[in-house]
mmJSON file of the N, C-alpha and C atoms, coordinates in Angstrom:
{"data_MODEL":{"atom_site":{
"group_PDB":["ATOM","ATOM","ATOM","ATOM","ATOM","ATOM","ATOM","ATOM","ATOM","ATOM","ATOM","ATOM","ATOM","ATOM","ATOM","ATOM","ATOM","ATOM","ATOM","ATOM","ATOM","ATOM","ATOM","ATOM","ATOM","ATOM","ATOM","ATOM","ATOM","ATOM","ATOM","ATOM","ATOM","ATOM","ATOM","ATOM","ATOM","ATOM","ATOM","ATOM","ATOM","ATOM","ATOM","ATOM","ATOM","ATOM","ATOM","ATOM","ATOM","ATOM","ATOM","ATOM","ATOM","ATOM","ATOM","ATOM","ATOM","ATOM","ATOM","ATOM","ATOM","ATOM","ATOM","ATOM","ATOM","ATOM","ATOM","ATOM","ATOM","ATOM","ATOM","ATOM","ATOM","ATOM","ATOM","ATOM","ATOM","ATOM","ATOM","ATOM","ATOM","ATOM","ATOM","ATOM","ATOM","ATOM","ATOM","ATOM","ATOM","ATOM","ATOM","ATOM","ATOM","ATOM","ATOM","ATOM","ATOM","ATOM","ATOM","ATOM","ATOM","ATOM","ATOM","ATOM","ATOM","ATOM","ATOM","ATOM","ATOM","ATOM","ATOM","ATOM","ATOM","ATOM","ATOM","ATOM","ATOM","ATOM","ATOM","ATOM","ATOM","ATOM","ATOM","ATOM","ATOM","ATOM","ATOM","ATOM","ATOM","ATOM","ATOM","ATOM","ATOM","ATOM","ATOM","ATOM","ATOM","ATOM","ATOM","ATOM","ATOM","ATOM","ATOM","ATOM","ATOM","ATOM","ATOM","ATOM","ATOM","ATOM","ATOM","ATOM","ATOM","ATOM","ATOM","ATOM","ATOM","ATOM","ATOM","ATOM","ATOM","ATOM","ATOM","ATOM","ATOM","ATOM","ATOM","ATOM","ATOM","ATOM","ATOM","ATOM","ATOM","ATOM","ATOM","ATOM","ATOM","ATOM","ATOM","ATOM","ATOM","ATOM","ATOM","ATOM","ATOM","ATOM","ATOM","ATOM","ATOM","ATOM","ATOM","ATOM","ATOM","ATOM","ATOM","ATOM","ATOM","ATOM","ATOM","ATOM","ATOM","ATOM","ATOM","ATOM","ATOM","ATOM","ATOM","ATOM","ATOM","ATOM","ATOM","ATOM","ATOM","ATOM","ATOM","ATOM","ATOM","ATOM","ATOM","ATOM","ATOM","ATOM"],
"id":[1,2,3,4,5,6,7,8,9,10,11,12,13,14,15,16,17,18,19,20,21,22,23,24,25,26,27,28,29,30,31,32,33,34,35,36,37,38,39,40,41,42,43,44,45,46,47,48,49,50,51,52,53,54,55,56,57,58,59,60,61,62,63,64,65,66,67,68,69,70,71,72,73,74,75,76,77,78,79,80,81,82,83,84,85,86,87,88,89,90,91,92,93,94,95,96,97,98,99,100,101,102,103,104,105,106,107,108,109,110,111,112,113,114,115,116,117,118,119,120,121,122,123,124,125,126,127,128,129,130,131,132,133,134,135,136,137,138,139,140,141,142,143,144,145,146,147,148,149,150,151,152,153,154,155,156,157,158,159,160,161,162,163,164,165,166,167,168,169,170,171,172,173,174,175,176,177,178,179,180,181,182,183,184,185,186,187,188,189,190,191,192,193,194,195,196,197,198,199,200,201,202,203,204,205,206,207,208,209,210,211,212,213,214,215,216,217,218,219,220,221,222],
"type_symbol":["N","C","C","N","C","C","N","C","C","N","C","C","N","C","C","N","C","C","N","C","C","N","C","C","N","C","C","N","C","C","N","C","C","N","C","C","N","C","C","N","C","C","N","C","C","N","C","C","N","C","C","N","C","C","N","C","C","N","C","C","N","C","C","N","C","C","N","C","C","N","C","C","N","C","C","N","C","C","N","C","C","N","C","C","N","C","C","N","C","C","N","C","C","N","C","C","N","C","C","N","C","C","N","C","C","N","C","C","N","C","C","N","C","C","N","C","C","N","C","C","N","C","C","N","C","C","N","C","C","N","C","C","N","C","C","N","C","C","N","C","C","N","C","C","N","C","C","N","C","C","N","C","C","N","C","C","N","C","C","N","C","C","N","C","C","N","C","C","N","C","C","N","C","C","N","C","C","N","C","C","N","C","C","N","C","C","N","C","C","N","C","C","N","C","C","N","C","C","N","C","C","N","C","C","N","C","C","N","C","C","N","C","C","N","C","C","N","C","C","N","C","C"],
"label_atom_id":["N","CA","C","N","CA","C","N","CA","C","N","CA","C","N","CA","C","N","CA","C","N","CA","C","N","CA","C","N","CA","C","N","CA","C","N","CA","C","N","CA","C","N","CA","C","N","CA","C","N","CA","C","N","CA","C","N","CA","C","N","CA","C","N","CA","C","N","CA","C","N","CA","C","N","CA","C","N","CA","C","N","CA","C","N","CA","C","N","CA","C","N","CA","C","N","CA","C","N","CA","C","N","CA","C","N","CA","C","N","CA","C","N","CA","C","N","CA","C","N","CA","C","N","CA","C","N","CA","C","N","CA","C","N","CA","C","N","CA","C","N","CA","C","N","CA","C","N","CA","C","N","CA","C","N","CA","C","N","CA","C","N","CA","C","N","CA","C","N","CA","C","N","CA","C","N","CA","C","N","CA","C","N","CA","C","N","CA","C","N","CA","C","N","CA","C","N","CA","C","N","CA","C","N","CA","C","N","CA","C","N","CA","C","N","CA","C","N","CA","C","N","CA","C","N","CA","C","N","CA","C","N","CA","C","N","CA","C","N","CA","C","N","CA","C","N","CA","C","N","CA","C","N","CA","C","N","CA","C"],
"label_alt_id":[null,null,null,null,null,null,null,null,null,null,null,null,null,null,null,null,null,null,null,null,null,null,null,null,null,null,null,null,null,null,null,null,null,null,null,null,null,null,null,null,null,null,null,null,null,null,null,null,null,null,null,null,null,null,null,null,null,null,null,null,null,null,null,null,null,null,null,null,null,null,null,null,null,null,null,null,null,null,null,null,null,null,null,null,null,null,null,null,null,null,null,null,null,null,null,null,null,null,null,null,null,null,null,null,null,null,null,null,null,null,null,null,null,null,null,null,null,null,null,null,null,null,null,null,null,null,null,null,null,null,null,null,null,null,null,null,null,null,null,null,null,null,null,null,null,null,null,null,null,null,null,null,null,null,null,null,null,null,null,null,null,null,null,null,null,null,null,null,null,null,null,null,null,null,null,null,null,null,null,null,null,null,null,null,null,null,null,null,null,null,null,null,null,null,null,null,null,null,null,null,null,null,null,null,null,null,null,null,null,null,null,null,null,null,null,null,null,null,null,null,null,null],
"label_comp_id":["MET","MET","MET","GLY","GLY","GLY","SER","SER","SER","GLU","GLU","GLU","LYS","LYS","LYS","GLN","GLN","GLN","LEU","LEU","LEU","VAL","VAL","VAL","SER","SER","SER","GLY","GLY","GLY","ASP","ASP","ASP","ALA","ALA","ALA","ARG","ARG","ARG","ALA","ALA","ALA","GLY","GLY","GLY","ASP","ASP","ASP","TRP","TRP","TRP","ILE","ILE","ILE","GLU","GLU","GLU","ALA","ALA","ALA","ASP","ASP","ASP","VAL","VAL","VAL","PRO","PRO","PRO","GLY","GLY","GLY","GLY","GLY","GLY","GLY","GLY","GLY","PRO","PRO","PRO","SER","SER","SER","ARG","ARG","ARG","ARG","ARG","ARG","GLY","GLY","GLY","GLN","GLN","GLN","ILE","ILE","ILE","SER","SER","SER","GLU","GLU","GLU","VAL","VAL","VAL","LEU","LEU","LEU","GLY","GLY","GLY","SER","SER","SER","GLY","GLY","GLY","ASN","ASN","ASN","HIS","HIS","HIS","ARG","ARG","ARG","HIS","HIS","HIS","TYR","TYR","TYR","ARG","ARG","ARG","VAL","VAL","VAL","ARG","ARG","ARG","TRP","TRP","TRP","ASP","ASP","ASP","GLU","GLU","GLU","ALA","ALA","ALA","HIS","HIS","HIS","GLU","GLU","GLU","SER","SER","SER","ILE","ILE","ILE","PHE","PHE","PHE","TYR","TYR","TYR","PRO","PRO","PRO","ALA","ALA","ALA","ASP","ASP","ASP","GLY","GLY","GLY","ALA","ALA","ALA","ARG","ARG","ARG","ILE","ILE","ILE","ILE","ILE","ILE","ARG","ARG","ARG","SER","SER","SER","GLU","GLU","GLU","ARG","ARG","ARG","SER","SER","SER","ASP","ASP","ASP","ALA","ALA","ALA","PRO","PRO","PRO"],
"label_asym_id":["A","A","A","A","A","A","A","A","A","A","A","A","A","A","A","A","A","A","A","A","A","A","A","A","A","A","A","A","A","A","A","A","A","A","A","A","A","A","A","A","A","A","A","A","A","A","A","A","A","A","A","A","A","A","A","A","A","A","A","A","A","A","A","A","A","A","A","A","A","A","A","A","A","A","A","A","A","A","A","A","A","A","A","A","A","A","A","A","A","A","A","A","A","A","A","A","A","A","A","A","A","A","A","A","A","A","A","A","A","A","A","A","A","A","A","A","A","A","A","A","A","A","A","A","A","A","A","A","A","A","A","A","A","A","A","A","A","A","A","A","A","A","A","A","A","A","A","A","A","A","A","A","A","A","A","A","A","A","A","A","A","A","A","A","A","A","A","A","A","A","A","A","A","A","A","A","A","A","A","A","A","A","A","A","A","A","A","A","A","A","A","A","A","A","A","A","A","A","A","A","A","A","A","A","A","A","A","A","A","A","A","A","A","A","A","A","A","A","A","A","A","A"],
"label_entity_id":["1","1","1","1","1","1","1","1","1","1","1","1","1","1","1","1","1","1","1","1","1","1","1","1","1","1","1","1","1","1","1","1","1","1","1","1","1","1","1","1","1","1","1","1","1","1","1","1","1","1","1","1","1","1","1","1","1","1","1","1","1","1","1","1","1","1","1","1","1","1","1","1","1","1","1","1","1","1","1","1","1","1","1","1","1","1","1","1","1","1","1","1","1","1","1","1","1","1","1","1","1","1","1","1","1","1","1","1","1","1","1","1","1","1","1","1","1","1","1","1","1","1","1","1","1","1","1","1","1","1","1","1","1","1","1","1","1","1","1","1","1","1","1","1","1","1","1","1","1","1","1","1","1","1","1","1","1","1","1","1","1","1","1","1","1","1","1","1","1","1","1","1","1","1","1","1","1","1","1","1","1","1","1","1","1","1","1","1","1","1","1","1","1","1","1","1","1","1","1","1","1","1","1","1","1","1","1","1","1","1","1","1","1","1","1","1","1","1","1","1","1","1"],
"label_seq_id":[1,1,1,2,2,2,3,3,3,4,4,4,5,5,5,6,6,6,7,7,7,8,8,8,9,9,9,10,10,10,11,11,11,12,12,12,13,13,13,14,14,14,15,15,15,16,16,16,17,17,17,18,18,18,19,19,19,20,20,20,21,21,21,22,22,22,23,23,23,24,24,24,25,25,25,26,26,26,27,27,27,28,28,28,29,29,29,30,30,30,31,31,31,32,32,32,33,33,33,34,34,34,35,35,35,36,36,36,37,37,37,38,38,38,39,39,39,40,40,40,41,41,41,42,42,42,43,43,43,44,44,44,45,45,45,46,46,46,47,47,47,48,48,48,49,49,49,50,50,50,51,51,51,52,52,52,53,53,53,54,54,54,55,55,55,56,56,56,57,57,57,58,58,58,59,59,59,60,60,60,61,61,61,62,62,62,63,63,63,64,64,64,65,65,65,66,66,66,67,67,67,68,68,68,69,69,69,70,70,70,71,71,71,72,72,72,73,73,73,74,74,74],
"pdbx_PDB_ins_code":[null,null,null,null,null,null,null,null,null,null,null,null,null,null,null,null,null,null,null,null,null,null,null,null,null,null,null,null,null,null,null,null,null,null,null,null,null,null,null,null,null,null,null,null,null,null,null,null,null,null,null,null,null,null,null,null,null,null,null,null,null,null,null,null,null,null,null,null,null,null,null,null,null,null,null,null,null,null,null,null,null,null,null,null,null,null,null,null,null,null,null,null,null,null,null,null,null,null,null,null,null,null,null,null,null,null,null,null,null,null,null,null,null,null,null,null,null,null,null,null,null,null,null,null,null,null,null,null,null,null,null,null,null,null,null,null,null,null,null,null,null,null,null,null,null,null,null,null,null,null,null,null,null,null,null,null,null,null,null,null,null,null,null,null,null,null,null,null,null,null,null,null,null,null,null,null,null,null,null,null,null,null,null,null,null,null,null,null,null,null,null,null,null,null,null,null,null,null,null,null,null,null,null,null,null,null,null,null,null,null,null,null,null,null,null,null,null,null,null,null,null,null],
"Cartn_x":[48.476,49.016,48.044,47.178,46.177,46.705,47.941,48.453,49.455,49.374,50.219,49.593,50.429,49.89,50.619,49.921,50.498,51.452,52.542,53.559,53.909,54.583,55.192,56.506,57.008,58.165,59.42,59.6,60.81,60.931,59.841,59.865,60.058,60.18,60.272,61.605,61.58,62.807,62.733,63.859,63.901,62.858,62.116,61.057,59.678,59.585,58.3,57.873,56.632,56.049,55.734,55.795,55.382,54.239,53.192,52.139,52.163,52.233,52.319,51.195,50.435,49.387,50.015,49.311,49.77,49.052,49.793,49.125,48.092,46.954,45.889,44.898,45.123,44.147,44.239,45.335,45.48,45.662,45.82,46.013,47.342,47.354,48.556,49.657,50.903,52.067,52.399,52.932,53.305,54.686,55.527,56.849,57.384,58.393,58.986,60.323,60.536,61.783,62.888,63.953,65.093,66.237,66.233,67.309,66.829,67.165,66.876,68.135,67.979,69.093,68.881,69.934,69.818,69.534,69.252,68.953,68.09,67.54,66.717,65.553,65.383,64.288,64.604,65.743,66.157,66.212,65.385,65.371,64.725,65.283,64.706,65.03,64.505,64.495,64.803,65.513,65.641,64.44,63.645,62.381,62.338,61.912,61.615,60.112,59.735,58.323,57.698,56.377,55.635,55.758,56.07,56.215,57.546,58.282,59.525,60.699,60.782,61.983,62.296,63.477,63.936,64.309,64.032,64.393,64.61,65.144,65.269,63.994,63.368,62.088,62.21,61.816,61.764,60.295,59.896,58.484,57.934,56.689,55.995,54.517,53.721,52.271,51.755,50.839,50.26,51.011,52.039,52.786,52.475,52.304,52.054,53.099,53.647,54.595,53.894,53.945,53.203,54.188,54.121,55.008,54.591,55.555,55.311,55.79,55.033,55.442,56.754,57.077,58.297,59.516,59.385,60.553,61.534,62.795,63.828,63.667,64.108,64.069,65.024,64.723,65.588,66.971],
"Cartn_y":[161.47,162.11,163.122,163.655,164.572,165.906,166.269,167.569,167.461,166.394,166.262,167.017,167.42,168.031,167.479,167.412,166.879,167.898,167.421,168.283,167.822,168.676,168.246,167.561,166.702,165.882,166.693,167.839,168.623,169.183,169.203,169.739,168.655,167.424,166.335,166.377,165.895,165.832,164.619,164.258,163.113,163.296,162.239,162.281,162.403,162.888,162.958,161.55,161.428,160.135,160.089,158.893,158.643,157.642,157.928,156.954,156.695,155.432,155.068,154.1,154.436,153.538,152.264,151.172,149.867,149.552,149.14,148.765,147.67,147.78,146.802,147.166,148.304,148.808,148.269,147.648,147.183,148.355,148.071,149.144,149.872,151.168,151.967,151.509,151.658,151.411,152.719,152.643,153.838,153.613,154.628,154.526,155.9,155.905,157.154,157.375,158.613,158.973,159.051,158.284,158.339,159.155,159.349,160.121,160.642,161.897,162.477,162.309,161.741,161.491,162.301,162.588,163.346,164.809,165.56,166.988,167.469,168.675,169.272,168.382,168.172,167.33,165.844,165.475,164.065,163.545,164.12,163.662,162.29,161.502,160.216,159.998,158.932,158.832,157.422,157.341,156.074,156.031,154.965,154.881,153.6,153.736,152.584,152.338,151.269,150.958,150.285,150.43,149.79,148.268,147.714,146.259,145.775,146.661,146.302,146.054,146.805,146.768,148.186,148.35,149.656,149.567,150.654,150.676,152.114,152.257,153.558,153.758,154.918,155.191,156.397,156.235,157.32,157.702,158.92,159.305,159.201,158.798,158.667,158.958,158.855,159.041,158.089,158.58,157.75,157.815,158.677,158.824,160.18,160.161,161.395,161.516,162.699,162.952,163.822,163.399,164.038,164.519,165.789,166.373,165.922,165.529,165.177,166.34,166.689,167.781,167.465,166.192,165.803,165.83,166.147,166.152,167.222,167.0,167.974,169.192,170.34,171.568,171.416,172.054,171.903,172.429],
"Cartn_z":[130.973,129.789,129.212,129.988,129.518,129.055,129.407,129.004,127.859,127.074,125.894,124.745,123.757,122.554,121.34,120.228,119.003,118.388,117.803,117.198,115.802,115.06,113.808,114.146,113.262,113.592,113.871,113.252,113.459,114.857,115.618,116.968,118.024,117.642,118.612,119.334,120.584,121.373,122.289,122.872,123.769,124.867,125.152,126.148,125.539,124.287,123.595,123.192,122.773,122.404,120.915,120.35,118.965,118.998,118.226,117.961,116.467,116.091,114.678,114.338,113.286,112.808,112.262,112.434,111.961,110.658,109.608,108.358,108.608,107.964,108.126,109.218,109.878,110.832,112.238,112.612,113.989,114.942,116.224,117.191,116.935,117.197,117.001,117.941,117.474,118.326,119.027,120.234,120.975,121.586,121.514,122.112,122.471,123.328,123.779,123.087,122.618,121.951,122.99,122.78,123.691,123.113,121.776,121.137,119.787,119.477,118.165,117.317,116.132,115.216,113.95,113.206,111.969,112.261,111.2,111.362,110.212,110.364,109.321,108.944,107.631,107.123,107.182,107.76,107.805,109.233,110.102,111.493,111.59,112.455,112.812,114.289,114.853,116.306,116.783,117.901,118.614,119.561,119.466,120.201,121.026,122.287,123.146,123.058,122.377,122.136,123.343,123.453,124.534,124.488,123.329,123.204,123.763,124.473,125.172,124.229,123.148,122.324,121.855,121.286,120.828,119.351,118.608,117.191,116.736,115.526,114.888,114.068,114.217,113.576,112.664,111.402,110.423,110.248,110.637,110.549,109.128,109.028,107.746,107.994,106.943,107.098,108.171,108.956,110.004,111.321,111.413,112.659,113.286,114.6,115.343,116.439,116.59,117.665,118.697,119.935,121.012,122.072,122.384,123.389,124.77,125.55,126.943,127.803,128.813,129.708,130.391,130.506,131.196,130.287,128.986,128.108,128.541,128.219,128.522,127.636,128.098,127.29,126.129,124.982,123.805,124.042],
"occupancy":[1.0,1.0,1.0,1.0,1.0,1.0,1.0,1.0,1.0,1.0,1.0,1.0,1.0,1.0,1.0,1.0,1.0,1.0,1.0,1.0,1.0,1.0,1.0,1.0,1.0,1.0,1.0,1.0,1.0,1.0,1.0,1.0,1.0,1.0,1.0,1.0,1.0,1.0,1.0,1.0,1.0,1.0,1.0,1.0,1.0,1.0,1.0,1.0,1.0,1.0,1.0,1.0,1.0,1.0,1.0,1.0,1.0,1.0,1.0,1.0,1.0,1.0,1.0,1.0,1.0,1.0,1.0,1.0,1.0,1.0,1.0,1.0,1.0,1.0,1.0,1.0,1.0,1.0,1.0,1.0,1.0,1.0,1.0,1.0,1.0,1.0,1.0,1.0,1.0,1.0,1.0,1.0,1.0,1.0,1.0,1.0,1.0,1.0,1.0,1.0,1.0,1.0,1.0,1.0,1.0,1.0,1.0,1.0,1.0,1.0,1.0,1.0,1.0,1.0,1.0,1.0,1.0,1.0,1.0,1.0,1.0,1.0,1.0,1.0,1.0,1.0,1.0,1.0,1.0,1.0,1.0,1.0,1.0,1.0,1.0,1.0,1.0,1.0,1.0,1.0,1.0,1.0,1.0,1.0,1.0,1.0,1.0,1.0,1.0,1.0,1.0,1.0,1.0,1.0,1.0,1.0,1.0,1.0,1.0,1.0,1.0,1.0,1.0,1.0,1.0,1.0,1.0,1.0,1.0,1.0,1.0,1.0,1.0,1.0,1.0,1.0,1.0,1.0,1.0,1.0,1.0,1.0,1.0,1.0,1.0,1.0,1.0,1.0,1.0,1.0,1.0,1.0,1.0,1.0,1.0,1.0,1.0,1.0,1.0,1.0,1.0,1.0,1.0,1.0,1.0,1.0,1.0,1.0,1.0,1.0,1.0,1.0,1.0,1.0,1.0,1.0,1.0,1.0,1.0,1.0,1.0,1.0],
"B_iso_or_equiv":[0.0,0.0,0.0,0.0,0.0,0.0,0.0,0.0,0.0,0.0,0.0,0.0,0.0,0.0,0.0,0.0,0.0,0.0,0.0,0.0,0.0,0.0,0.0,0.0,0.0,0.0,0.0,0.0,0.0,0.0,0.0,0.0,0.0,0.0,0.0,0.0,0.0,0.0,0.0,0.0,0.0,0.0,0.0,0.0,0.0,0.0,0.0,0.0,0.0,0.0,0.0,0.0,0.0,0.0,0.0,0.0,0.0,0.0,0.0,0.0,0.0,0.0,0.0,0.0,0.0,0.0,0.0,0.0,0.0,0.0,0.0,0.0,0.0,0.0,0.0,0.0,0.0,0.0,0.0,0.0,0.0,0.0,0.0,0.0,0.0,0.0,0.0,0.0,0.0,0.0,0.0,0.0,0.0,0.0,0.0,0.0,0.0,0.0,0.0,0.0,0.0,0.0,0.0,0.0,0.0,0.0,0.0,0.0,0.0,0.0,0.0,0.0,0.0,0.0,0.0,0.0,0.0,0.0,0.0,0.0,0.0,0.0,0.0,0.0,0.0,0.0,0.0,0.0,0.0,0.0,0.0,0.0,0.0,0.0,0.0,0.0,0.0,0.0,0.0,0.0,0.0,0.0,0.0,0.0,0.0,0.0,0.0,0.0,0.0,0.0,0.0,0.0,0.0,0.0,0.0,0.0,0.0,0.0,0.0,0.0,0.0,0.0,0.0,0.0,0.0,0.0,0.0,0.0,0.0,0.0,0.0,0.0,0.0,0.0,0.0,0.0,0.0,0.0,0.0,0.0,0.0,0.0,0.0,0.0,0.0,0.0,0.0,0.0,0.0,0.0,0.0,0.0,0.0,0.0,0.0,0.0,0.0,0.0,0.0,0.0,0.0,0.0,0.0,0.0,0.0,0.0,0.0,0.0,0.0,0.0,0.0,0.0,0.0,0.0,0.0,0.0,0.0,0.0,0.0,0.0,0.0,0.0],
"pdbx_formal_charge":[null,null,null,null,null,null,null,null,null,null,null,null,null,null,null,null,null,null,null,null,null,null,null,null,null,null,null,null,null,null,null,null,null,null,null,null,null,null,null,null,null,null,null,null,null,null,null,null,null,null,null,null,null,null,null,null,null,null,null,null,null,null,null,null,null,null,null,null,null,null,null,null,null,null,null,null,null,null,null,null,null,null,null,null,null,null,null,null,null,null,null,null,null,null,null,null,null,null,null,null,null,null,null,null,null,null,null,null,null,null,null,null,null,null,null,null,null,null,null,null,null,null,null,null,null,null,null,null,null,null,null,null,null,null,null,null,null,null,null,null,null,null,null,null,null,null,null,null,null,null,null,null,null,null,null,null,null,null,null,null,null,null,null,null,null,null,null,null,null,null,null,null,null,null,null,null,null,null,null,null,null,null,null,null,null,null,null,null,null,null,null,null,null,null,null,null,null,null,null,null,null,null,null,null,null,null,null,null,null,null,null,null,null,null,null,null,null,null,null,null,null,null],
"auth_seq_id":[1,1,1,2,2,2,3,3,3,4,4,4,5,5,5,6,6,6,7,7,7,8,8,8,9,9,9,10,10,10,11,11,11,12,12,12,13,13,13,14,14,14,15,15,15,16,16,16,17,17,17,18,18,18,19,19,19,20,20,20,21,21,21,22,22,22,23,23,23,24,24,24,25,25,25,26,26,26,27,27,27,28,28,28,29,29,29,30,30,30,31,31,31,32,32,32,33,33,33,34,34,34,35,35,35,36,36,36,37,37,37,38,38,38,39,39,39,40,40,40,41,41,41,42,42,42,43,43,43,44,44,44,45,45,45,46,46,46,47,47,47,48,48,48,49,49,49,50,50,50,51,51,51,52,52,52,53,53,53,54,54,54,55,55,55,56,56,56,57,57,57,58,58,58,59,59,59,60,60,60,61,61,61,62,62,62,63,63,63,64,64,64,65,65,65,66,66,66,67,67,67,68,68,68,69,69,69,70,70,70,71,71,71,72,72,72,73,73,73,74,74,74],
"auth_comp_id":["MET","MET","MET","GLY","GLY","GLY","SER","SER","SER","GLU","GLU","GLU","LYS","LYS","LYS","GLN","GLN","GLN","LEU","LEU","LEU","VAL","VAL","VAL","SER","SER","SER","GLY","GLY","GLY","ASP","ASP","ASP","ALA","ALA","ALA","ARG","ARG","ARG","ALA","ALA","ALA","GLY","GLY","GLY","ASP","ASP","ASP","TRP","TRP","TRP","ILE","ILE","ILE","GLU","GLU","GLU","ALA","ALA","ALA","ASP","ASP","ASP","VAL","VAL","VAL","PRO","PRO","PRO","GLY","GLY","GLY","GLY","GLY","GLY","GLY","GLY","GLY","PRO","PRO","PRO","SER","SER","SER","ARG","ARG","ARG","ARG","ARG","ARG","GLY","GLY","GLY","GLN","GLN","GLN","ILE","ILE","ILE","SER","SER","SER","GLU","GLU","GLU","VAL","VAL","VAL","LEU","LEU","LEU","GLY","GLY","GLY","SER","SER","SER","GLY","GLY","GLY","ASN","ASN","ASN","HIS","HIS","HIS","ARG","ARG","ARG","HIS","HIS","HIS","TYR","TYR","TYR","ARG","ARG","ARG","VAL","VAL","VAL","ARG","ARG","ARG","TRP","TRP","TRP","ASP","ASP","ASP","GLU","GLU","GLU","ALA","ALA","ALA","HIS","HIS","HIS","GLU","GLU","GLU","SER","SER","SER","ILE","ILE","ILE","PHE","PHE","PHE","TYR","TYR","TYR","PRO","PRO","PRO","ALA","ALA","ALA","ASP","ASP","ASP","GLY","GLY","GLY","ALA","ALA","ALA","ARG","ARG","ARG","ILE","ILE","ILE","ILE","ILE","ILE","ARG","ARG","ARG","SER","SER","SER","GLU","GLU","GLU","ARG","ARG","ARG","SER","SER","SER","ASP","ASP","ASP","ALA","ALA","ALA","PRO","PRO","PRO"],
"auth_asym_id":["A","A","A","A","A","A","A","A","A","A","A","A","A","A","A","A","A","A","A","A","A","A","A","A","A","A","A","A","A","A","A","A","A","A","A","A","A","A","A","A","A","A","A","A","A","A","A","A","A","A","A","A","A","A","A","A","A","A","A","A","A","A","A","A","A","A","A","A","A","A","A","A","A","A","A","A","A","A","A","A","A","A","A","A","A","A","A","A","A","A","A","A","A","A","A","A","A","A","A","A","A","A","A","A","A","A","A","A","A","A","A","A","A","A","A","A","A","A","A","A","A","A","A","A","A","A","A","A","A","A","A","A","A","A","A","A","A","A","A","A","A","A","A","A","A","A","A","A","A","A","A","A","A","A","A","A","A","A","A","A","A","A","A","A","A","A","A","A","A","A","A","A","A","A","A","A","A","A","A","A","A","A","A","A","A","A","A","A","A","A","A","A","A","A","A","A","A","A","A","A","A","A","A","A","A","A","A","A","A","A","A","A","A","A","A","A","A","A","A","A","A","A"],
"auth_atom_id":["N","CA","C","N","CA","C","N","CA","C","N","CA","C","N","CA","C","N","CA","C","N","CA","C","N","CA","C","N","CA","C","N","CA","C","N","CA","C","N","CA","C","N","CA","C","N","CA","C","N","CA","C","N","CA","C","N","CA","C","N","CA","C","N","CA","C","N","CA","C","N","CA","C","N","CA","C","N","CA","C","N","CA","C","N","CA","C","N","CA","C","N","CA","C","N","CA","C","N","CA","C","N","CA","C","N","CA","C","N","CA","C","N","CA","C","N","CA","C","N","CA","C","N","CA","C","N","CA","C","N","CA","C","N","CA","C","N","CA","C","N","CA","C","N","CA","C","N","CA","C","N","CA","C","N","CA","C","N","CA","C","N","CA","C","N","CA","C","N","CA","C","N","CA","C","N","CA","C","N","CA","C","N","CA","C","N","CA","C","N","CA","C","N","CA","C","N","CA","C","N","CA","C","N","CA","C","N","CA","C","N","CA","C","N","CA","C","N","CA","C","N","CA","C","N","CA","C","N","CA","C","N","CA","C","N","CA","C","N","CA","C","N","CA","C","N","CA","C","N","CA","C","N","CA","C","N","CA","C"],
"pdbx_PDB_model_num":[1,1,1,1,1,1,1,1,1,1,1,1,1,1,1,1,1,1,1,1,1,1,1,1,1,1,1,1,1,1,1,1,1,1,1,1,1,1,1,1,1,1,1,1,1,1,1,1,1,1,1,1,1,1,1,1,1,1,1,1,1,1,1,1,1,1,1,1,1,1,1,1,1,1,1,1,1,1,1,1,1,1,1,1,1,1,1,1,1,1,1,1,1,1,1,1,1,1,1,1,1,1,1,1,1,1,1,1,1,1,1,1,1,1,1,1,1,1,1,1,1,1,1,1,1,1,1,1,1,1,1,1,1,1,1,1,1,1,1,1,1,1,1,1,1,1,1,1,1,1,1,1,1,1,1,1,1,1,1,1,1,1,1,1,1,1,1,1,1,1,1,1,1,1,1,1,1,1,1,1,1,1,1,1,1,1,1,1,1,1,1,1,1,1,1,1,1,1,1,1,1,1,1,1,1,1,1,1,1,1,1,1,1,1,1,1,1,1,1,1,1,1]
}}}
């Protein structure tokens, strides 16, 4: 994953990655975006987390969206 770059949330697309800080300072969670939901300033994402589950994620402080070279074109 050496050719990934950090993005703002509005640029995220299916195939990109999310890293989210865990309250209390534990290790960050990481998951891949499978679907972009909402629009404009209300985007949120369906994410398949490394912990082997899926959820809807609303970006907040402590979240980073990372572009994957393998993501589909917009």
